[in-house]
LOMIDREN-214552 format. One record per atom (N, C-alpha, C): chain; z, x, y; atom name; residue number from 1. Coordinates in nm, 3 decimals, always signed. Atoms other than C-alpha are relative to their C-alpha. Layout:
(atom "A", (Z, X, Y), "CA", NUM),
...
This chain:
(atom "A", (+0.175, +0.024, -0.098), "N", 1),
(atom "A", (+7.716, +5.314, +14.993), "CA", 1),
(atom "A", (-0.043, -0.053, +0.060), "C", 1),
(atom "A", (+0.053, +0.109, -0.123), "N", 2),
(atom "A", (+7.504, +5.198, +15.224), "CA", 2),
(atom "A", (-0.146, -0.062, -0.070), "C", 2),
(atom "A", (+0.031, +0.087, +0.001), "N", 3),
(atom "A", (+7.263, +4.967, +15.192), "CA", 3),
(atom "A", (-0.176, -0.009, +0.086), "C", 3),
(atom "A", (+0.130, -0.070, -0.176), "N", 4),
(atom "A", (+6.871, +5.012, +15.337), "CA", 4),
(atom "A", (+0.009, -0.032, +0.156), "C", 4),
(atom "A", (+0.006, +0.085, -0.109), "N", 5),
(atom "A", (+6.981, +4.836, +15.658), "CA", 5),
(atom "A", (+0.093, +0.073, +0.061), "C", 5),
(atom "A", (-0.089, -0.107, -0.104), "N", 6),
(atom "A", (+7.292, +5.104, +15.724), "CA", 6),
(atom "A", (+0.111, -0.074, -0.097), "C", 6),
(atom "A", (-0.084, +0.059, -0.008), "N", 7),
(atom "A", (+7.516, +4.846, +15.643), "CA", 7),
(atom "A", (+0.089, -0.007, -0.184), "C", 7),
(atom "A", (-0.036, -0.016, +0.166), "N", 8),
(atom "A", (+7.770, +4.898, +15.334), "CA", 8),
(atom "A", (-0.060, -0.134, -0.066), "C", 8),
(atom "A", (+0.058, +0.154, +0.125), "N", 9),
(atom "A", (+7.625, +4.698, +14.997), "CA", 9),
(atom "A", (+0.125, -0.007, -0.123), "C", 9),
(atom "A", (-0.113, +0.048, +0.113), "N", 10),
(atom "A", (+7.902, +4.564, +14.769), "CA", 10),
(atom "A", (-0.025, +0.078, -0.104), "C", 10),
(atom "A", (-0.106, -0.055, +0.137), "N", 11),
(atom "A", (+8.054, +4.668, +14.501), "CA", 11),
(atom "A", (-0.080, -0.074, -0.102), "C", 11),
(atom "A", (+0.028, +0.107, +0.072), "N", 12),
(atom "A", (+7.996, +4.545, +14.140), "CA", 12),
(atom "A", (+0.048, -0.159, -0.033), "C", 12),
(atom "A", (-0.112, +0.187, -0.044), "N", 13),
(atom "A", (+8.228, +4.256, +14.198), "CA", 13),
(atom "A", (-0.011, -0.024, +0.125), "C", 13),
(atom "A", (+0.053, +0.100, -0.131), "N", 14),
(atom "A", (+7.998, +4.102, +14.551), "CA", 14),
(atom "A", (+0.087, +0.012, +0.091), "C", 14),
(atom "A", (-0.072, -0.041, -0.128), "N", 15),
(atom "A", (+8.266, +4.303, +14.745), "CA", 15),
(atom "A", (-0.058, +0.116, +0.139), "C", 15),
(atom "A", (+0.126, -0.091, -0.140), "N", 16),
(atom "A", (+8.140, +4.443, +15.059), "CA", 16),
(atom "A", (+0.148, +0.079, +0.049), "C", 16),
(atom "A", (-0.193, -0.106, +0.003), "N", 17),
(atom "A", (+8.431, +4.787, +15.111), "CA", 17),
(atom "A", (-0.021, -0.057, +0.150), "C", 17),
(atom "A", (-0.032, -0.028, -0.123), "N", 18),
(atom "A", (+8.609, +4.839, +15.440), "CA", 18),
(atom "A", (-0.107, +0.146, +0.049), "C", 18),
(atom "A", (+0.020, -0.141, -0.047), "N", 19),
(atom "A", (+8.438, +5.153, +15.659), "CA", 19),
(atom "A", (+0.104, +0.033, -0.010), "C", 19),
(atom "A", (-0.181, +0.008, -0.015), "N", 20),
(atom "A", (+8.709, +5.370, +15.662), "CA", 20),
(atom "A", (-0.032, +0.102, +0.106), "C", 20),
(atom "A", (+0.016, -0.060, -0.038), "N", 21),
(atom "A", (+8.705, +5.474, +15.998), "CA", 21),
(atom "A", (+0.081, +0.216, -0.016), "C", 21),
(atom "A", (-0.112, -0.181, -0.009), "N", 22),
(atom "A", (+8.826, +5.938, +15.973), "CA", 22),
(atom "A", (+0.061, +0.017, +0.100), "C", 22),
(atom "A", (-0.047, +0.000, -0.057), "N", 23),
(atom "A", (+9.040, +6.056, +16.015), "CA", 23),
(atom "A", (-0.024, +0.044, +0.162), "C", 23),
(atom "A", (+0.036, -0.039, -0.132), "N", 24),
(atom "A", (+9.154, +6.214, +16.378), "CA", 24),
(atom "A", (+0.126, +0.144, +0.037), "C", 24),
(atom "A", (+0.012, -0.133, +0.016), "N", 25),
(atom "A", (+9.042, +6.527, +16.469), "CA", 25),
(atom "A", (+0.000, +0.118, +0.078), "C", 25),
(atom "A", (-0.019, -0.068, -0.166), "N", 26),
(atom "A", (+9.087, +6.620, +16.776), "CA", 26),
(atom "A", (-0.206, -0.034, +0.058), "C", 26),
(atom "A", (+0.121, -0.025, -0.060), "N", 27),
(atom "A", (+8.753, +6.756, +16.938), "CA", 27),
(atom "A", (-0.126, +0.057, -0.057), "C", 27),
(atom "A", (+0.073, -0.146, +0.031), "N", 28),
(atom "A", (+8.680, +6.983, +16.731), "CA", 28),
(atom "A", (-0.142, +0.055, +0.003), "C", 28),
(atom "A", (+0.181, -0.071, -0.008), "N", 29),
(atom "A", (+8.270, +6.944, +16.735), "CA", 29),
(atom "A", (-0.013, +0.022, +0.131), "C", 29),
(atom "A", (+0.002, +0.013, -0.153), "N", 30),
(atom "A", (+8.331, +6.918, +17.114), "CA", 30),
(atom "A", (+0.038, +0.149, +0.068), "C", 30),
(atom "A", (+0.016, -0.125, -0.025), "N", 31),
(atom "A", (+8.489, +7.234, +17.138), "CA", 31),
(atom "A", (-0.064, +0.112, -0.092), "C", 31),
(atom "A", (+0.181, -0.051, -0.025), "N", 32),
(atom "A", (+8.265, +7.395, +16.930), "CA", 32),
(atom "A", (-0.090, +0.039, +0.024), "C", 32),
(atom "A", (+0.144, -0.004, -0.095), "N", 33),
(atom "A", (+7.966, +7.340, +17.108), "CA", 33),
(atom "A", (+0.092, +0.099, +0.159), "C", 33),
(atom "A", (+0.006, -0.068, -0.205), "N", 34),
(atom "A", (+8.190, +7.482, +17.485), "CA", 34),
(atom "A", (+0.030, +0.131, -0.108), "C", 34),
(atom "A", (-0.052, -0.103, -0.002), "N", 35),
(atom "A", (+8.323, +7.768, +17.263), "CA", 35),
(atom "A", (-0.155, +0.155, -0.020), "C", 35),
(atom "A", (+0.170, -0.079, +0.070), "N", 36),
(atom "A", (+7.918, +7.865, +17.154), "CA", 36),
(atom "A", (-0.009, +0.017, +0.143), "C", 36),
(atom "A", (+0.060, -0.053, -0.214), "N", 37),
(atom "A", (+7.829, +7.823, +17.552), "CA", 37),
(atom "A", (+0.035, +0.086, +0.010), "C", 37),
(atom "A", (-0.099, -0.118, -0.083), "N", 38),
(atom "A", (+8.115, +8.068, +17.633), "CA", 38),
(atom "A", (-0.071, +0.134, -0.084), "C", 38),
(atom "A", (+0.037, -0.135, +0.058), "N", 39),
(atom "A", (+7.947, +8.303, +17.366), "CA", 39),
(atom "A", (+0.119, +0.074, -0.069), "C", 39),
(atom "A", (-0.022, -0.105, +0.119), "N", 40),
(atom "A", (+8.210, +8.329, +17.093), "CA", 40),
(atom "A", (-0.051, -0.038, -0.116), "C", 40),
(atom "A", (+0.042, +0.013, +0.159), "N", 41),
(atom "A", (+8.070, +8.271, +16.806), "CA", 41),
(atom "A", (+0.077, -0.021, -0.111), "C", 41),
(atom "A", (-0.075, -0.042, +0.071), "N", 42),
(atom "A", (+8.303, +8.355, +16.573), "CA", 42),
(atom "A", (+0.069, -0.108, +0.073), "C", 42),
(atom "A", (-0.071, +0.081, -0.018), "N", 43),
(atom "A", (+8.516, +8.093, +16.748), "CA", 43),
(atom "A", (-0.026, -0.107, +0.000), "C", 43),
(atom "A", (+0.055, +0.095, +0.053), "N", 44),
(atom "A", (+8.262, +7.822, +16.722), "CA", 44),
(atom "A", (-0.041, -0.077, -0.158), "C", 44),
(atom "A", (+0.094, +0.021, +0.179), "N", 45),
(atom "A", (+8.149, +7.849, +16.325), "CA", 45),
(atom "A", (+0.159, -0.008, -0.040), "C", 45),
(atom "A", (-0.140, -0.019, -0.055), "N", 46),
(atom "A", (+8.598, +7.888, +16.352), "CA", 46),
(atom "A", (+0.027, -0.216, -0.008), "C", 46),
(atom "A", (-0.015, +0.205, -0.059), "N", 47),
(atom "A", (+8.597, +7.482, +16.479), "CA", 47),
(atom "A", (-0.160, -0.028, -0.062), "C", 47),
(atom "A", (+0.150, +0.061, +0.051), "N", 48),
(atom "A", (+8.255, +7.394, +16.341), "CA", 48),
(atom "A", (+0.032, -0.040, -0.203), "C", 48),
(atom "A", (-0.028, -0.020, +0.085), "N", 49),
(atom "A", (+8.424, +7.457, +16.025), "CA", 49),
(atom "A", (+0.154, -0.118, -0.024), "C", 49),
(atom "A", (-0.116, +0.082, -0.011), "N", 50),
(atom "A", (+8.779, +7.242, +16.061), "CA", 50),
(atom "A", (-0.088, -0.166, +0.076), "C", 50),
(atom "A", (+0.064, +0.083, -0.054), "N", 51),
(atom "A", (+8.547, +6.998, +16.224), "CA", 51),
(atom "A", (-0.097, -0.103, -0.168), "C", 51),
(atom "A", (+0.109, +0.120, +0.167), "N", 52),
(atom "A", (+8.308, +6.924, +15.828), "CA", 52),
(atom "A", (+0.120, +0.026, +0.009), "C", 52),
(atom "A", (-0.109, +0.034, +0.080), "N", 53),
(atom "A", (+8.645, +6.920, +15.669), "CA", 53),
(atom "A", (+0.161, -0.039, +0.021), "C", 53),
(atom "A", (-0.123, +0.154, -0.047), "N", 54),
(atom "A", (+8.885, +6.707, +15.897), "CA", 54),
(atom "A", (-0.118, -0.132, -0.067), "C", 54),
(atom "A", (+0.073, +0.168, -0.096), "N", 55),
(atom "A", (+8.582, +6.444, +15.858), "CA", 55),
(atom "A", (-0.136, +0.067, -0.133), "C", 55),
(atom "A", (+0.073, -0.006, +0.104), "N", 56),
(atom "A", (+8.387, +6.555, +15.526), "CA", 56),
(atom "A", (-0.145, -0.048, +0.035), "C", 56),
(atom "A", (+0.133, +0.061, +0.000), "N", 57),
(atom "A", (+8.083, +6.259, +15.540), "CA", 57),
(atom "A", (+0.000, +0.038, +0.094), "C", 57),
(atom "A", (+0.070, -0.016, -0.151), "N", 58),
(atom "A", (+8.044, +6.361, +15.927), "CA", 58),
(atom "A", (-0.109, +0.058, +0.003), "C", 58),
(atom "A", (+0.167, -0.083, -0.032), "N", 59),
(atom "A", (+7.622, +6.462, +15.990), "CA", 59),
(atom "A", (+0.058, +0.089, +0.125), "C", 59),
(atom "A", (-0.064, -0.047, -0.071), "N", 60),
(atom "A", (+7.734, +6.585, +16.288), "CA", 60),
(atom "A", (+0.017, +0.137, +0.052), "C", 60),
(atom "A", (-0.083, -0.159, -0.067), "N", 61),
(atom "A", (+7.933, +6.929, +16.290), "CA", 61),
(atom "A", (-0.132, +0.047, -0.105), "C", 61),
(atom "A", (+0.039, -0.090, +0.059), "N", 62),
(atom "A", (+7.711, +6.970, +15.971), "CA", 62),
(atom "A", (-0.184, +0.023, +0.066), "C", 62),
(atom "A", (+0.148, -0.045, -0.105), "N", 63),
(atom "A", (+7.305, +6.917, +16.182), "CA", 63),
(atom "A", (+0.067, +0.119, +0.079), "C", 63),
(atom "A", (+0.035, -0.114, -0.178), "N", 64),
(atom "A", (+7.455, +7.134, +16.507), "CA", 64),
(atom "A", (+0.093, +0.205, -0.109), "C", 64),
(atom "A", (-0.011, -0.166, +0.086), "N", 65),
(atom "A", (+7.565, +7.444, +16.182), "CA", 65),
(atom "A", (-0.154, -0.002, +0.006), "C", 65),
(atom "A", (+0.082, +0.024, +0.074), "N", 66),
(atom "A", (+7.192, +7.362, +16.044), "CA", 66),
(atom "A", (-0.146, +0.042, +0.151), "C", 66),
(atom "A", (+0.107, -0.079, -0.139), "N", 67),
(atom "A", (+7.073, +7.407, +16.496), "CA", 67),
(atom "A", (+0.045, +0.098, -0.030), "C", 67),
(atom "A", (-0.075, -0.223, +0.005), "N", 68),
(atom "A", (+7.251, +7.723, +16.508), "CA", 68),
(atom "A", (-0.022, +0.076, +0.022), "C", 68),
(atom "A", (+0.086, -0.046, +0.029), "N", 69),
(atom "A", (+7.124, +7.881, +16.275), "CA", 69),
(atom "A", (-0.135, -0.020, +0.005), "C", 69),
(atom "A", (+0.218, +0.005, -0.062), "N", 70),
(atom "A", (+6.769, +7.778, +16.348), "CA", 70),
(atom "A", (-0.016, +0.065, +0.140), "C", 70),
(atom "A", (-0.042, -0.075, -0.138), "N", 71),
(atom "A", (+6.846, +7.903, +16.690), "CA", 71),
(atom "A", (+0.007, +0.120, +0.031), "C", 71),
(atom "A", (-0.047, -0.157, -0.040), "N", 72),
(atom "A", (+6.981, +8.190, +16.668), "CA", 72),
(atom "A", (-0.020, +0.126, -0.111), "C", 72),
(atom "A", (+0.105, -0.048, +0.090), "N", 73),
(atom "A", (+6.761, +8.486, +16.530), "CA", 73),
(atom "A", (+0.178, +0.076, +0.007), "C", 73),
(atom "A", (-0.055, -0.074, +0.096), "N", 74),
(atom "A", (+7.139, +8.668, +16.500), "CA", 74),
(atom "A", (+0.046, -0.057, -0.120), "C", 74),
(atom "A", (-0.011, +0.117, +0.040), "N", 75),
(atom "A", (+7.260, +8.385, +16.271), "CA", 75),
(atom "A", (-0.080, -0.043, -0.047), "C", 75),
(atom "A", (+0.081, -0.056, +0.104), "N", 76),
(atom "A", (+6.991, +8.395, +16.096), "CA", 76),
(atom "A", (-0.026, +0.058, -0.074), "C", 76),
(atom "A", (+0.006, -0.097, +0.132), "N", 77),
(atom "A", (+6.929, +8.673, +15.934), "CA", 77),
(atom "A", (+0.184, +0.081, -0.058), "C", 77),
(atom "A", (-0.094, -0.001, +0.067), "N", 78),
(atom "A", (+7.298, +8.607, +15.834), "CA", 78),
(atom "A", (+0.024, -0.054, -0.128), "C", 78),
(atom "A", (+0.017, +0.050, +0.160), "N", 79),
(atom "A", (+7.235, +8.539, +15.395), "CA", 79),
(atom "A", (+0.133, -0.089, +0.027), "C", 79),
(atom "A", (-0.148, +0.078, +0.038), "N", 80),
(atom "A", (+7.604, +8.463, +15.362), "CA", 80),
(atom "A", (+0.046, -0.115, +0.049), "C", 80),
(atom "A", (-0.069, +0.128, -0.045), "N", 81),
(atom "A", (+7.664, +8.278, +15.607), "CA", 81),
(atom "A", (-0.090, -0.118, -0.025), "C", 81),
(atom "A", (+0.074, +0.117, +0.032), "N", 82),
(atom "A", (+7.333, +8.054, +15.580), "CA", 82),
(atom "A", (+0.025, -0.029, -0.159), "C", 82),
(atom "A", (+0.002, +0.010, +0.185), "N", 83),
(atom "A", (+7.441, +8.057, +15.175), "CA", 83),
(atom "A", (+0.136, -0.111, +0.042), "C", 83),
(atom "A", (-0.126, +0.046, -0.032), "N", 84),
(atom "A", (+7.761, +7.925, +15.341), "CA", 84),
(atom "A", (-0.049, -0.125, +0.036), "C", 84),
(atom "A", (-0.011, +0.101, -0.013), "N", 85),
(atom "A", (+7.620, +7.630, +15.541), "CA", 85),
(atom "A", (-0.114, -0.111, -0.051), "C", 85),
(atom "A", (+0.026, +0.004, +0.049), "N", 86),
(atom "A", (+7.404, +7.544, +15.290), "CA", 86),
(atom "A", (+0.048, -0.071, -0.102), "C", 86),
(atom "A", (-0.089, +0.084, +0.050), "N", 87),
(atom "A", (+7.600, +7.414, +15.064), "CA", 87),
(atom "A", (+0.107, -0.038, +0.075), "C", 87),
(atom "A", (-0.044, +0.160, -0.010), "N", 88),
(atom "A", (+7.791, +7.233, +15.290), "CA", 88),
(atom "A", (-0.039, -0.098, +0.068), "C", 88),
(atom "A", (+0.013, +0.114, -0.029), "N", 89),
(atom "A", (+7.528, +7.082, +15.410), "CA", 89),
(atom "A", (-0.053, -0.065, -0.154), "C", 89),
(atom "A", (-0.034, +0.044, +0.088), "N", 90),
(atom "A", (+7.433, +6.998, +15.048), "CA", 90),
(atom "A", (+0.055, -0.072, -0.007), "C", 90),
(atom "A", (-0.111, +0.161, +0.030), "N", 91),
(atom "A", (+7.736, +6.794, +14.970), "CA", 91),
(atom "A", (-0.154, -0.133, +0.100), "C", 91),
(atom "A", (+0.083, +0.139, -0.098), "N", 92),
(atom "A", (+7.529, +6.607, +15.214), "CA", 92),
(atom "A", (-0.118, -0.103, -0.034), "C", 92),
(atom "A", (+0.210, -0.027, +0.059), "N", 93),
(atom "A", (+7.173, +6.618, +15.128), "CA", 93),
(atom "A", (+0.042, -0.164, -0.104), "C", 93),
(atom "A", (-0.020, +0.108, +0.128), "N", 94),
(atom "A", (+7.316, +6.387, +14.783), "CA", 94),
(atom "A", (+0.014, -0.158, +0.046), "C", 94),
(atom "A", (-0.059, +0.074, -0.081), "N", 95),
(atom "A", (+7.467, +6.098, +15.014), "CA", 95),
(atom "A", (-0.080, -0.035, +0.072), "C", 95),
(atom "A", (+0.115, +0.057, -0.145), "N", 96),
(atom "A", (+7.125, +6.105, +15.275), "CA", 96),
(atom "A", (-0.056, -0.009, -0.023), "C", 96),
(atom "A", (+0.108, +0.001, +0.123), "N", 97),
(atom "A", (+6.864, +6.116, +15.007), "CA", 97),
(atom "A", (-0.168, -0.014, +0.117), "C", 97),
(atom "A", (+0.102, +0.019, -0.018), "N", 98),
(atom "A", (+6.677, +6.003, +15.302), "CA", 98),
(atom "A", (+0.012, +0.030, +0.162), "C", 98),
(atom "A", (-0.057, -0.012, -0.092), "N", 99),
(atom "A", (+6.763, +6.185, +15.594), "CA", 99),
(atom "A", (-0.086, +0.143, +0.030), "C", 99),
(atom "A", (+0.040, -0.150, -0.032), "N", 100),
(atom "A", (+6.516, +6.412, +15.712), "CA", 100),
(atom "A", (+0.013, +0.109, +0.099), "C", 100),
(atom "A", (-0.066, -0.048, -0.060), "N", 101),
(atom "A", (+6.695, +6.605, +15.955), "CA", 101),
(atom "A", (+0.101, +0.105, -0.004), "C", 101),
(atom "A", (-0.123, -0.035, +0.094), "N", 102),
(atom "A", (+6.980, +6.687, +15.738), "CA", 102),
(atom "A", (-0.112, +0.126, -0.052), "C", 102),
(atom "A", (+0.062, -0.123, +0.093), "N", 103),
(atom "A", (+6.714, +6.821, +15.471), "CA", 103),
(atom "A", (-0.086, +0.077, +0.029), "C", 103),
(atom "A", (+0.116, -0.116, -0.125), "N", 104),
(atom "A", (+6.455, +7.022, +15.760), "CA", 104),
(atom "A", (+0.094, +0.130, -0.011), "C", 104),
(atom "A", (-0.038, -0.138, -0.011), "N", 105),
(atom "A", (+6.770, +7.217, +15.809), "CA", 105),
(atom "A", (+0.079, +0.035, -0.145), "C", 105),
(atom "A", (+0.022, -0.029, +0.230), "N", 106),
(atom "A", (+6.884, +7.211, +15.414), "CA", 106),
(atom "A", (-0.062, +0.121, +0.016), "C", 106),
(atom "A", (+0.158, -0.060, +0.006), "N", 107),
(atom "A", (+6.578, +7.325, +15.362), "CA", 107),
(atom "A", (+0.049, +0.220, +0.036), "C", 107),
(atom "A", (-0.035, -0.065, -0.065), "N", 108),
(atom "A", (+6.610, +7.536, +15.597), "CA", 108),
(atom "A", (+0.104, +0.206, +0.024), "C", 108),
(atom "A", (-0.142, -0.085, +0.079), "N", 109),
(atom "A", (+6.947, +7.732, +15.494), "CA", 109),
(atom "A", (-0.051, +0.041, -0.059), "C", 109),
(atom "A", (+0.068, -0.049, +0.093), "N", 110),
(atom "A", (+6.813, +7.766, +15.219), "CA", 110),
(atom "A", (-0.103, +0.137, -0.039), "C", 110),
(atom "A", (+0.067, -0.056, +0.026), "N", 111),
(atom "A", (+6.553, +7.940, +15.204), "CA", 111),
(atom "A", (+0.074, +0.152, +0.127), "C", 111),
(atom "A", (+0.022, -0.122, -0.088), "N", 112),
(atom "A", (+6.694, +8.233, +15.532), "CA", 112),
(atom "A", (+0.121, +0.026, -0.118), "C", 112),
(atom "A", (-0.080, -0.038, +0.119), "N", 113),
(atom "A", (+7.035, +8.211, +15.216), "CA", 113),
(atom "A", (-0.071, +0.102, -0.086), "C", 113),
(atom "A", (+0.057, -0.116, +0.118), "N", 114),
(atom "A", (+6.746, +8.421, +14.974), "CA", 114),
(atom "A", (+0.025, -0.192, -0.144), "C", 114),
(atom "A", (-0.048, +0.087, +0.075), "N", 115),
(atom "A", (+6.778, +8.095, +14.760), "CA", 115),
(atom "A", (-0.123, -0.107, -0.034), "C", 115),
(atom "A", (+0.173, +0.025, +0.014), "N", 116),
(atom "A", (+6.455, +8.057, +14.737), "CA", 116),
(atom "A", (-0.117, -0.114, -0.170), "C", 116),
(atom "A", (-0.004, +0.055, +0.131), "N", 117),
(atom "A", (+6.425, +7.856, +14.382), "CA", 117),
(atom "A", (+0.038, -0.192, +0.112), "C", 117),
(atom "A", (-0.146, +0.064, +0.006), "N", 118),
(atom "A", (+6.682, +7.610, +14.553), "CA", 118),
(atom "A", (-0.056, -0.027, +0.135), "C", 118),
(atom "A", (+0.074, +0.023, -0.075), "N", 119),
(atom "A", (+6.451, +7.603, +14.862), "CA", 119),
(atom "A", (-0.114, -0.005, +0.008), "C", 119),
(atom "A", (+0.133, +0.035, -0.014), "N", 120),
(atom "A", (+6.125, +7.530, +14.743), "CA", 120),
(atom "A", (-0.013, -0.126, -0.084), "C", 120),
(atom "A", (-0.025, +0.109, +0.031), "N", 121),
(atom "A", (+6.277, +7.216, +14.538), "CA", 121),
(atom "A", (-0.023, -0.122, +0.122), "C", 121),
(atom "A", (-0.065, +0.037, -0.143), "N", 122),
(atom "A", (+6.455, +7.087, +14.883), "CA", 122),
(atom "A", (-0.112, +0.008, +0.103), "C", 122),
(atom "A", (+0.150, -0.003, -0.039), "N", 123),
(atom "A", (+6.111, +7.138, +15.073), "CA", 123),
(atom "A", (-0.035, -0.106, -0.061), "C", 123),
(atom "A", (+0.009, +0.143, +0.033), "N", 124),
(atom "A", (+5.980, +6.936, +14.828), "CA", 124),
(atom "A", (+0.032, -0.105, -0.005), "C", 124),
(atom "A", (-0.042, +0.093, -0.028), "N", 125),
(atom "A", (+6.178, +6.687, +14.872), "CA", 125),
(atom "A", (-0.017, -0.046, +0.065), "C", 125),
(atom "A", (+0.012, +0.025, -0.078), "N", 126),
(atom "A", (+6.201, +6.679, +15.238), "CA", 126),
(atom "A", (-0.151, -0.077, +0.024), "C", 126),
(atom "A", (+0.107, -0.005, -0.073), "N", 127),
(atom "A", (+5.830, +6.670, +15.285), "CA", 127),
(atom "A", (-0.065, -0.159, -0.134), "C", 127),
(atom "A", (+0.001, +0.143, +0.037), "N", 128),
(atom "A", (+5.869, +6.325, +15.062), "CA", 128),
(atom "A", (+0.044, -0.085, +0.083), "C", 128),
(atom "A", (-0.042, +0.116, -0.053), "N", 129),
(atom "A", (+6.058, +6.151, +15.298), "CA", 129),
(atom "A", (-0.072, -0.110, +0.060), "C", 129),
(atom "A", (+0.072, +0.131, -0.120), "N", 130),
(atom "A", (+5.934, +5.827, +15.494), "CA", 130),
(atom "A", (+0.081, -0.097, -0.026), "C", 130),
(atom "A", (+0.097, -0.013, -0.046), "N", 131),
(atom "A", (+5.934, +5.671, +15.651), "CA", 131),
(atom "A", (+0.008, +0.178, +0.069), "C", 131),
(atom "A", (-0.028, -0.133, -0.056), "N", 132),
(atom "A", (+5.833, +6.066, +15.820), "CA", 132),
(atom "A", (+0.065, +0.043, +0.088), "C", 132),
(atom "A", (-0.026, -0.009, -0.134), "N", 133),
(atom "A", (+5.956, +6.187, +16.150), "CA", 133),
(atom "A", (-0.032, +0.155, +0.028), "C", 133),
(atom "A", (+0.011, -0.146, -0.062), "N", 134),
(atom "A", (+5.930, +6.519, +16.294), "CA", 134),
(atom "A", (+0.081, +0.096, -0.082), "C", 134),
(atom "A", (-0.123, -0.150, +0.132), "N", 135),
(atom "A", (+6.188, +6.723, +16.078), "CA", 135),
(atom "A", (-0.096, +0.023, -0.157), "C", 135),
(atom "A", (+0.046, +0.078, +0.093), "N", 136),
(atom "A", (+6.009, +6.549, +15.806), "CA", 136),
(atom "A", (-0.106, +0.086, -0.069), "C", 136),
(atom "A", (+0.137, -0.031, -0.039), "N", 137),
(atom "A", (+5.627, +6.694, +15.907), "CA", 137),
(atom "A", (+0.034, +0.179, -0.027), "C", 137),
(atom "A", (+0.007, -0.167, -0.079), "N", 138),
(atom "A", (+5.811, +7.058, +16.018), "CA", 138),
(atom "A", (+0.051, +0.066, -0.126), "C", 138),
(atom "A", (-0.051, -0.112, +0.115), "N", 139),
(atom "A", (+5.917, +7.135, +15.611), "CA", 139),
(atom "A", (-0.043, +0.110, -0.034), "C", 139),
(atom "A", (+0.201, -0.133, +0.071), "N", 140),
(atom "A", (+5.590, +7.251, +15.524), "CA", 140),
(atom "A", (-0.009, +0.100, +0.037), "C", 140),
(atom "A", (+0.000, -0.148, -0.078), "N", 141),
(atom "A", (+5.649, +7.491, +15.799), "CA", 141),
(atom "A", (+0.090, +0.157, -0.042), "C", 141),
(atom "A", (-0.189, -0.054, -0.031), "N", 142),
(atom "A", (+6.005, +7.647, +15.727), "CA", 142),
(atom "A", (-0.096, +0.162, -0.085), "C", 142),
(atom "A", (+0.058, -0.111, +0.124), "N", 143),
(atom "A", (+5.938, +8.011, +15.572), "CA", 143),
(atom "A", (+0.064, +0.056, -0.066), "C", 143),
(atom "A", (-0.045, -0.051, +0.172), "N", 144),
(atom "A", (+6.006, +8.161, +15.257), "CA", 144),
(atom "A", (+0.080, +0.119, +0.016), "C", 144),
């Protein structure tokens, strides 16, 4: 677990764990972004899934998925894809309870997936994050 300042907190025995670098995944996220720019949405999403599976604790691919779903009308109407993305982000929210951008995208994806009760609870949490940032402030405006 991380301490408040971002450093790893010592365990019960007072030992500070050494951060483990993510496995060598290549540049799955970079390749996903290149495919996205070339309008290969399916290929980009598949690369993004690989990036998430390769380094599950890494937030960049998760945040990218949330951003693509937010900014792409065709994707934002796909409830199945929104639910898959929400599930992927949901695992990270537990480990990052104060990450406004993550919670914003997670809340948005839950609404898009039609998971209203979960989305309302996530929005309440998102709005309670301090210090607030533009993502936290925007949680209240997410469409239901």
